[in-house]
N, C-alpha and C positions, 0 to 999 in steps of 0.2 A: 504494500500500500504506500509505503514511504517513497518508493521509486516513482510510482505514478504521480504522486503529489509533486515531487520535485521536478517532474517533466511537464505535467499539465498546467501547473499554476504559473510558472514564468512564461510559458507559451500563451496562456490566456491573457496575461497582462500585455505582452508585446503585440498580440493580435488585436487587442482593443485599441492600443495606441496606433497601430498601423491602419486600422479601419477609420479612425478619426482623421488621420493624415490623408488617406485615399479620398475620403468624402469632403475634405476641404477643397479639393480640386475638381471633383466630379459631382454633378447633380443627378441623383437618381431619376428625377422627373425628365430631364433632358435625355438620359440614356434610353428611356422607354419611347420617347418621341422620335429618336434618331434611328430606330430600327432595332433596338436591343430586345431582349426577351420581355414578354408581357408580364412583368412582375410589379407588385406594389412597391412603394418606397421602402417599407419595412422588409419586403422580400429581398430587395437589393442589399440592404444593410445586413440581413441575416446570411444570405449566400456568401457575400464578401467576407463577413466575419468568420463563418465556418471554414471557408477555404483558407483564410490566413491562419486560423487556429490549427488546422491540419498541417499546414506547411511549417509553421513554427514548432509544432509538436514533434514533427519528424526531425527537424534540425536539432532540437533540444535532446531528443532521444539518442541521436547519433553522438552528440557531445557527452551525454551520460555514459554511453557505451564505451567511449574511448578514454574515460577517466578511470576506468577500472585498472587495477594493478596488472602487470604483465603475467603474473603467476596464475591469474584467474582464466587466462586464455589457454595456456598450456601448462597444466599442473605437473608435468614430468620433472 
């Protein structure tokens, strides 16, 4: 459980910050009008946040994996 909290919590914070930064420059209403998927404003926020959370979770998990001591990879 501790491993998942140490991976998911920092990635949650970073994806929230990244979502704010993305939507400082993009307006979801204009995305829908310019031929984007037919989502509501909340839908654009949700999809973007979940995509960024998955991406940052993957990078955090890779970092967590490589912080293990070398003996845990090859116990010989």
